All heavy atoms as a GROMACS GRO file, in nm:
protein
  395
    1MET      N    1   5.742  -9.326   0.667
    1MET     CA    2   5.866  -9.253   0.704
    1MET      C    3   5.923  -9.321   0.830
    1MET      O    4   5.852  -9.386   0.906
    1MET     CB    5   5.837  -9.106   0.732
    1MET     CG    6   5.778  -9.036   0.612
    1MET     SD    7   5.807  -8.856   0.609
    1MET     CE    8   5.951  -8.851   0.511
    2LYS      N    9   6.051  -9.302   0.850
    2LYS     CA   10   6.125  -9.370   0.959
    2LYS      C   11   6.128  -9.284   1.084
    2LYS      O   12   6.105  -9.166   1.082
    2LYS     CB   13   6.263  -9.404   0.911
    2LYS     CG   14   6.268  -9.502   0.800
    2LYS     CD   15   6.404  -9.527   0.752
    2LYS     CE   16   6.415  -9.624   0.636
    2LYS     NZ   17   6.545  -9.644   0.588
    3GLN      N   18   6.157  -9.352   1.193
    3GLN     CA   19   6.180  -9.285   1.327
    3GLN      C   20   6.317  -9.325   1.376
    3GLN      O   21   6.363  -9.436   1.358
    3GLN     CB   22   6.073  -9.327   1.423
    3GLN     CG   23   5.935  -9.282   1.382
    3GLN     CD   24   5.833  -9.321   1.489
    3GLN    OE1   25   5.846  -9.417   1.561
    3GLN    NE2   26   5.724  -9.246   1.502
    4TYR      N   27   6.380  -9.231   1.451
    4TYR     CA   28   6.514  -9.254   1.509
    4TYR      C   29   6.501  -9.213   1.658
    4TYR      O   30   6.444  -9.112   1.688
    4TYR     CB   31   6.613  -9.171   1.435
    4TYR     CG   32   6.630  -9.219   1.292
    4TYR    CD1   33   6.542  -9.176   1.195
    4TYR    CD2   34   6.728  -9.307   1.255
    4TYR    CE1   35   6.555  -9.219   1.063
    4TYR    CE2   36   6.740  -9.354   1.126
    4TYR     CZ   37   6.654  -9.307   1.029
    4TYR     OH   38   6.664  -9.354   0.901
    5GLU      N   39   6.562  -9.296   1.741
    5GLU     CA   40   6.552  -9.274   1.889
    5GLU      C   41   6.688  -9.232   1.942
    5GLU      O   42   6.787  -9.294   1.913
    5GLU     CB   43   6.506  -9.399   1.954
    5GLU     CG   44   6.488  -9.384   2.104
    5GLU     CD   45   6.430  -9.511   2.171
    5GLU    OE1   46   6.428  -9.616   2.105
    5GLU    OE2   47   6.390  -9.499   2.283
    6CYS      N   48   6.686  -9.131   2.029
    6CYS     CA   49   6.806  -9.093   2.098
    6CYS      C   50   6.839  -9.198   2.202
    6CYS      O   51   6.752  -9.227   2.288
    6CYS     CB   52   6.784  -8.954   2.167
    6CYS     SG   53   6.929  -8.896   2.259
    7THR      N   54   6.959  -9.253   2.196
    7THR     CA   55   6.998  -9.361   2.288
    7THR      C   56   7.029  -9.304   2.427
    7THR      O   57   7.038  -9.382   2.522
    7THR     CB   58   7.122  -9.433   2.235
    7THR    OG1   59   7.227  -9.343   2.216
    7THR    CG2   60   7.091  -9.505   2.103
    8LEU      N   61   7.039  -9.172   2.440
    8LEU     CA   62   7.063  -9.113   2.572
    8LEU      C   63   6.938  -9.079   2.652
    8LEU      O   64   6.933  -9.102   2.773
    8LEU     CB   65   7.150  -8.992   2.558
    8LEU     CG   66   7.289  -9.010   2.489
    8LEU    CD1   67   7.365  -8.880   2.480
    8LEU    CD2   68   7.370  -9.115   2.563
    9CYS      N   69   6.837  -9.024   2.580
    9CYS     CA   70   6.721  -8.980   2.656
    9CYS      C   71   6.588  -9.039   2.606
    9CYS      O   72   6.482  -9.021   2.669
    9CYS     CB   73   6.708  -8.829   2.652
    9CYS     SG   74   6.655  -8.755   2.494
   10GLY      N   75   6.585  -9.102   2.491
   10GLY     CA   76   6.465  -9.167   2.439
   10GLY      C   77   6.387  -9.075   2.345
   10GLY      O   78   6.276  -9.122   2.295
   11TYR      N   79   6.431  -8.955   2.318
   11TYR     CA   80   6.355  -8.868   2.222
   11TYR      C   81   6.345  -8.938   2.091
   11TYR      O   82   6.441  -8.999   2.044
   11TYR     CB   83   6.430  -8.732   2.207
   11TYR     CG   84   6.378  -8.645   2.097
   11TYR    CD1   85   6.262  -8.568   2.120
   11TYR    CD2   86   6.436  -8.642   1.970
   11TYR    CE1   87   6.214  -8.484   2.020
   11TYR    CE2   88   6.386  -8.561   1.871
   11TYR     CZ   89   6.276  -8.486   1.896
   11TYR     OH   90   6.225  -8.402   1.797
   12ILE      N   91   6.230  -8.926   2.025
   12ILE     CA   92   6.205  -8.989   1.893
   12ILE      C   93   6.206  -8.877   1.789
   12ILE      O   94   6.127  -8.783   1.793
   12ILE     CB   95   6.070  -9.059   1.886
   12ILE    CG1   96   6.061  -9.168   1.997
   12ILE    CG2   97   6.049  -9.119   1.751
   12ILE    CD1   98   6.164  -9.280   1.983
   13TYR      N   99   6.296  -8.889   1.691
   13TYR     CA  100   6.295  -8.804   1.572
   13TYR      C  101   6.209  -8.877   1.470
   13TYR      O  102   6.244  -8.987   1.427
   13TYR     CB  103   6.430  -8.770   1.514
   13TYR     CG  104   6.420  -8.694   1.385
   13TYR    CD1  105   6.396  -8.559   1.390
   13TYR    CD2  106   6.425  -8.760   1.262
   13TYR    CE1  107   6.377  -8.487   1.269
   13TYR    CE2  108   6.406  -8.689   1.146
   13TYR     CZ  109   6.386  -8.553   1.149
   13TYR     OH  110   6.369  -8.481   1.035
   14ASP      N  111   6.096  -8.816   1.435
   14ASP     CA  112   6.004  -8.875   1.336
   14ASP      C  113   6.020  -8.796   1.205
   14ASP      O  114   5.995  -8.676   1.205
   14ASP     CB  115   5.863  -8.870   1.391
   14ASP     CG  116   5.761  -8.938   1.300
   14ASP    OD1  117   5.784  -8.950   1.178
   14ASP    OD2  118   5.655  -8.981   1.354
   15GLU      N  119   6.059  -8.858   1.096
   15GLU     CA  120   6.080  -8.792   0.971
   15GLU      C  121   5.952  -8.721   0.928
   15GLU      O  122   5.961  -8.611   0.868
   15GLU     CB  123   6.119  -8.889   0.862
   15GLU     CG  124   6.263  -8.946   0.885
   15GLU     CD  125   6.304  -9.045   0.774
   15GLU    OE1  126   6.213  -9.103   0.704
   15GLU    OE2  127   6.421  -9.059   0.755
   16ALA      N  128   5.837  -8.773   0.959
   16ALA     CA  129   5.708  -8.708   0.913
   16ALA      C  130   5.687  -8.578   0.989
   16ALA      O  131   5.623  -8.487   0.939
   16ALA     CB  132   5.591  -8.807   0.938
   17VAL      N  133   5.738  -8.569   1.114
   17VAL     CA  134   5.716  -8.451   1.199
   17VAL      C  135   5.835  -8.352   1.188
   17VAL      O  136   5.814  -8.232   1.190
   17VAL     CB  137   5.692  -8.498   1.344
   17VAL    CG1  138   5.680  -8.374   1.436
   17VAL    CG2  139   5.571  -8.586   1.351
   18GLY      N  140   5.956  -8.406   1.179
   18GLY     CA  141   6.073  -8.320   1.178
   18GLY      C  142   6.098  -8.258   1.313
   18GLY      O  143   6.054  -8.316   1.415
   19ASP      N  144   6.167  -8.146   1.320
   19ASP     CA  145   6.188  -8.072   1.444
   19ASP      C  146   6.177  -7.924   1.410
   19ASP      O  147   6.279  -7.857   1.397
   19ASP     CB  148   6.327  -8.107   1.504
   19ASP     CG  149   6.358  -8.026   1.628
   19ASP    OD1  150   6.267  -7.979   1.696
   19ASP    OD2  151   6.481  -8.008   1.656
   20PRO      N  152   6.052  -7.873   1.389
   20PRO     CA  153   6.036  -7.737   1.344
   20PRO      C  154   6.106  -7.636   1.436
   20PRO      O  155   6.163  -7.536   1.389
   20PRO     CB  156   5.884  -7.715   1.345
   20PRO     CG  157   5.826  -7.855   1.331
   20PRO     CD  158   5.927  -7.947   1.400
   21ASP      N  159   6.108  -7.658   1.569
   21ASP     CA  160   6.173  -7.566   1.661
   21ASP      C  161   6.320  -7.565   1.647
   21ASP      O  162   6.388  -7.473   1.678
   21ASP     CB  163   6.132  -7.600   1.806
   21ASP     CG  164   5.987  -7.572   1.835
   21ASP    OD1  165   5.922  -7.493   1.764
   21ASP    OD2  166   5.933  -7.631   1.930
   22GLY      N  167   6.374  -7.679   1.591
   22GLY     CA  168   6.518  -7.694   1.573
   22GLY      C  169   6.556  -7.661   1.428
   22GLY      O  170   6.676  -7.692   1.389
   23GLY      N  171   6.462  -7.613   1.348
   23GLY     CA  172   6.496  -7.575   1.210
   23GLY      C  173   6.490  -7.686   1.108
   23GLY      O  174   6.542  -7.674   1.000
   24VAL      N  175   6.430  -7.801   1.149
   24VAL     CA  176   6.417  -7.915   1.058
   24VAL      C  177   6.271  -7.931   1.019
   24VAL      O  178   6.189  -7.965   1.103
   24VAL     CB  179   6.474  -8.046   1.119
   24VAL    CG1  180   6.464  -8.158   1.022
   24VAL    CG2  181   6.617  -8.022   1.162
   25ALA      N  182   6.237  -7.911   0.892
   25ALA     CA  183   6.100  -7.910   0.849
   25ALA      C  184   6.043  -8.054   0.852
   25ALA      O  185   6.112  -8.151   0.839
   25ALA     CB  186   6.091  -7.859   0.703
   26ALA      N  187   5.909  -8.060   0.864
   26ALA     CA  188   5.836  -8.187   0.859
   26ALA      C  189   5.868  -8.250   0.725
   26ALA      O  190   5.877  -8.185   0.625
   26ALA     CB  191   5.687  -8.165   0.879
   27GLY      N  192   5.883  -8.381   0.726
   27GLY     CA  193   5.915  -8.455   0.602
   27GLY      C  194   6.063  -8.468   0.571
   27GLY      O  195   6.099  -8.531   0.468
   28THR      N  196   6.147  -8.414   0.658
   28THR     CA  197   6.295  -8.421   0.633
   28THR      C  198   6.347  -8.558   0.672
   28THR      O  199   6.334  -8.600   0.783
   28THR     CB  200   6.365  -8.313   0.718
   28THR    OG1  201   6.318  -8.182   0.683
   28THR    CG2  202   6.519  -8.316   0.692
   29LYS      N  203   6.402  -8.625   0.573
   29LYS     CA  204   6.465  -8.757   0.594
   29LYS      C  205   6.586  -8.744   0.686
   29LYS      O  206   6.655  -8.643   0.686
   29LYS     CB  207   6.503  -8.823   0.461
   29LYS     CG  208   6.382  -8.854   0.378
   29LYS     CD  209   6.422  -8.945   0.261
   29LYS     CE  210   6.307  -8.987   0.178
   29LYS     NZ  211   6.208  -9.066   0.247
   30TRP      N  212   6.617  -8.848   0.762
   30TRP     CA  213   6.723  -8.845   0.858
   30TRP      C  214   6.853  -8.811   0.793
   30TRP      O  215   6.932  -8.730   0.845
   30TRP     CB  216   6.732  -8.982   0.925
   30TRP     CG  217   6.835  -8.992   1.030
   30TRP    CD1  218   6.949  -9.063   1.027
   30TRP    CD2  219   6.836  -8.919   1.155
   30TRP    NE1  220   7.022  -9.047   1.143
   30TRP    CE2  221   6.956  -8.954   1.221
   30TRP    CE3  222   6.752  -8.833   1.220
   30TRP    CZ2  223   6.989  -8.908   1.351
   30TRP    CZ3  224   6.788  -8.783   1.342
   30TRP    CH2  225   6.902  -8.818   1.408
   31GLU      N  226   6.882  -8.862   0.671
   31GLU     CA  227   7.008  -8.837   0.607
   31GLU      C  228   7.022  -8.686   0.565
   31GLU      O  229   7.130  -8.639   0.546
   31GLU     CB  230   7.033  -8.929   0.489
   31GLU     CG  231   6.929  -8.924   0.386
   31GLU     CD  232   6.819  -9.030   0.396
   31GLU    OE1  233   6.800  -9.084   0.508
   31GLU    OE2  234   6.751  -9.057   0.300
   32ASP      N  235   6.907  -8.618   0.561
   32ASP     CA  236   6.908  -8.477   0.522
   32ASP      C  237   6.908  -8.378   0.641
   32ASP      O  238   6.916  -8.260   0.623
   32ASP     CB  239   6.788  -8.447   0.431
   32ASP     CG  240   6.796  -8.522   0.299
   32ASP    OD1  241   6.911  -8.546   0.252
   32ASP    OD2  242   6.688  -8.556   0.246
   33VAL      N  243   6.897  -8.439   0.763
   33VAL     CA  244   6.907  -8.358   0.884
   33VAL      C  245   7.049  -8.308   0.897
   33VAL      O  246   7.143  -8.385   0.877
   33VAL     CB  247   6.866  -8.439   1.009
   33VAL    CG1  248   6.892  -8.360   1.137
   33VAL    CG2  249   6.716  -8.476   1.003
   34PRO      N  250   7.074  -8.177   0.920
   34PRO     CA  251   7.213  -8.127   0.928
   34PRO      C  252   7.294  -8.205   1.029
   34PRO      O  253   7.244  -8.244   1.135
   34PRO     CB  254   7.196  -7.984   0.971
   34PRO     CG  255   7.053  -7.946   0.928
   34PRO     CD  256   6.975  -8.070   0.940
   35GLU      N  257   7.422  -8.225   0.999
   35GLU     CA  258   7.512  -8.296   1.090
   35GLU      C  259   7.530  -8.226   1.225
   35GLU      O  260   7.560  -8.296   1.325
   35GLU     CB  261   7.649  -8.322   1.025
   35GLU     CG  262   7.645  -8.420   0.912
   35GLU     CD  263   7.593  -8.561   0.953
   35GLU    OE1  264   7.633  -8.610   1.057
   35GLU    OE2  265   7.514  -8.618   0.876
   36ASP      N  266   7.510  -8.097   1.231
   36ASP     CA  267   7.524  -8.026   1.357
   36ASP      C  268   7.395  -8.013   1.438
   36ASP      O  269   7.394  -7.953   1.540
   36ASP     CB  270   7.587  -7.883   1.333
   36ASP     CG  271   7.498  -7.797   1.243
   36ASP    OD1  272   7.397  -7.843   1.189
   36ASP    OD2  273   7.531  -7.675   1.234
   37TRP      N  274   7.290  -8.078   1.389
   37TRP     CA  275   7.161  -8.083   1.465
   37TRP      C  276   7.184  -8.166   1.588
   37TRP      O  277   7.261  -8.259   1.591
   37TRP     CB  278   7.054  -8.144   1.376
   37TRP     CG  279   6.923  -8.159   1.443
   37TRP    CD1  280   6.822  -8.068   1.454
   37TRP    CD2  281   6.871  -8.280   1.509
   37TRP    NE1  282   6.718  -8.116   1.520
   37TRP    CE2  283   6.741  -8.248   1.558
   37TRP    CE3  284   6.924  -8.403   1.535
   37TRP    CZ2  285   6.663  -8.341   1.627
   37TRP    CZ3  286   6.842  -8.498   1.607
   37TRP    CH2  287   6.720  -8.463   1.649
   38VAL      N  288   7.122  -8.124   1.699
   38VAL     CA  289   7.129  -8.194   1.823
   38VAL      C  290   6.990  -8.227   1.876
   38VAL      O  291   6.889  -8.163   1.846
   38VAL     CB  292   7.211  -8.113   1.931
   38VAL    CG1  293   7.353  -8.095   1.889
   38VAL    CG2  294   7.144  -7.980   1.961
   39CYS      N  295   6.984  -8.331   1.960
   39CYS     CA  296   6.860  -8.371   2.025
   39CYS      C  297   6.799  -8.248   2.099
   39CYS      O  298   6.871  -8.188   2.182
   39CYS     CB  299   6.886  -8.489   2.117
   39CYS     SG  300   6.740  -8.534   2.214
   40PRO      N  301   6.673  -8.216   2.074
   40PRO     CA  302   6.614  -8.106   2.142
   40PRO      C  303   6.589  -8.123   2.297
   40PRO      O  304   6.574  -8.028   2.369
   40PRO     CB  305   6.478  -8.081   2.071
   40PRO     CG  306   6.450  -8.214   2.006
   40PRO     CD  307   6.584  -8.278   1.977
   41LEU      N  308   6.600  -8.248   2.342
   41LEU     CA  309   6.579  -8.272   2.483
   41LEU      C  310   6.710  -8.275   2.563
   41LEU      O  311   6.717  -8.220   2.669
   41LEU     CB  312   6.506  -8.405   2.506
   41LEU     CG  313   6.364  -8.408   2.452
   41LEU    CD1  314   6.298  -8.542   2.496
   41LEU    CD2  315   6.278  -8.295   2.507
   42CYS      N  316   6.812  -8.342   2.504
   42CYS     CA  317   6.934  -8.354   2.588
   42CYS      C  318   7.062  -8.306   2.516
   42CYS      O  319   7.168  -8.310   2.579
   42CYS     CB  320   6.952  -8.504   2.623
   42CYS     SG  321   7.003  -8.613   2.484
   43GLY      N  322   7.054  -8.263   2.394
   43GLY     CA  323   7.165  -8.207   2.324
   43GLY      C  324   7.261  -8.311   2.260
   43GLY      O  325   7.372  -8.274   2.217
   44ALA      N  326   7.216  -8.438   2.256
   44ALA     CA  327   7.300  -8.543   2.193
   44ALA      C  328   7.314  -8.518   2.045
   44ALA      O  329   7.232  -8.456   1.981
   44ALA     CB  330   7.234  -8.680   2.216
   45SER      N  331   7.423  -8.567   1.987
   45SER     CA  332   7.451  -8.548   1.846
   45SER      C  333   7.372  -8.656   1.765
   45SER      O  334   7.316  -8.752   1.815
   45SER     CB  335   7.598  -8.569   1.816
   45SER     OG  336   7.633  -8.703   1.835
   46LYS      N  337   7.368  -8.636   1.630
   46LYS     CA  338   7.301  -8.734   1.544
   46LYS      C  339   7.359  -8.871   1.557
   46LYS      O  340   7.290  -8.971   1.545
   46LYS     CB  341   7.320  -8.692   1.398
   46LYS     CG  342   7.211  -8.604   1.339
   46LYS     CD  343   7.230  -8.576   1.195
   46LYS     CE  344   7.191  -8.692   1.106
   46LYS     NZ  345   7.198  -8.657   0.968
   47GLY      N  346   7.484  -8.882   1.593
   47GLY     CA  347   7.551  -9.010   1.614
   47GLY      C  348   7.494  -9.093   1.727
   47GLY      O  349   7.519  -9.214   1.739
   48ASP      N  350   7.420  -9.023   1.817
   48ASP     CA  351   7.365  -9.094   1.934
   48ASP      C  352   7.223  -9.141   1.907
   48ASP      O  353   7.157  -9.183   2.003
   48ASP     CB  354   7.364  -8.996   2.052
   48ASP     CG  355   7.504  -8.971   2.107
   48ASP    OD1  356   7.582  -9.065   2.118
   48ASP    OD2  357   7.533  -8.851   2.125
   49PHE      N  358   7.179  -9.139   1.783
   49PHE     CA  359   7.046  -9.188   1.748
   49PHE      C  360   7.058  -9.317   1.674
   49PHE      O  361   7.150  -9.342   1.602
   49PHE     CB  362   6.974  -9.085   1.658
   49PHE     CG  363   6.919  -8.966   1.732
   49PHE    CD1  364   6.996  -8.870   1.789
   49PHE    CD2  365   6.778  -8.953   1.748
   49PHE    CE1  366   6.947  -8.762   1.853
   49PHE    CE2  367   6.722  -8.847   1.816
   49PHE     CZ  368   6.807  -8.750   1.872
   50GLN      N  369   6.951  -9.402   1.689
   50GLN     CA  370   6.948  -9.525   1.618
   50GLN      C  371   6.802  -9.543   1.559
   50GLN      O  372   6.706  -9.491   1.620
   50GLN     CB  373   6.982  -9.642   1.698
   50GLN     CG  374   6.889  -9.670   1.818
   50GLN     CD  375   6.940  -9.784   1.904
   50GLN    OE1  376   7.054  -9.828   1.893
   50GLN    NE2  377   6.853  -9.834   1.987
   51GLU      N  378   6.797  -9.610   1.442
   51GLU     CA  379   6.666  -9.629   1.379
   51GLU      C  380   6.578  -9.718   1.466
   51GLU      O  381   6.626  -9.817   1.524
   51GLU     CB  382   6.684  -9.688   1.239
   51GLU     CG  383   6.555  -9.696   1.162
   51GLU     CD  384   6.575  -9.746   1.021
   51GLU    OE1  385   6.692  -9.745   0.970
   51GLU    OE2  386   6.476  -9.787   0.960
   52LYS      N  387   6.456  -9.686   1.481
   52LYS     CA  388   6.357  -9.762   1.556
   52LYS      C  389   6.302  -9.870   1.472
   52LYS      O  390   6.285  -9.865   1.358
   52LYS     CB  391   6.241  -9.676   1.607
   52LYS     CG  392   6.266  -9.613   1.741
   52LYS     CD  393   6.145  -9.543   1.795
   52LYS     CE  394   6.039  -9.639   1.836
   52LYS     NZ  395   6.031  -9.680   1.970
   0.00000   0.00000   0.00000
């Protein structure tokens, strides 16, 4: 599974882990993460992430 890094704060979204606290289940692929999801650390949008 892939990982994506927030270019603003460095938070790593790992598809294997998801963001359970943010409503994204483990195993959720990046393209399936809702467009209105934001970085749990700094509030950045999906557009501020890049694949690691």
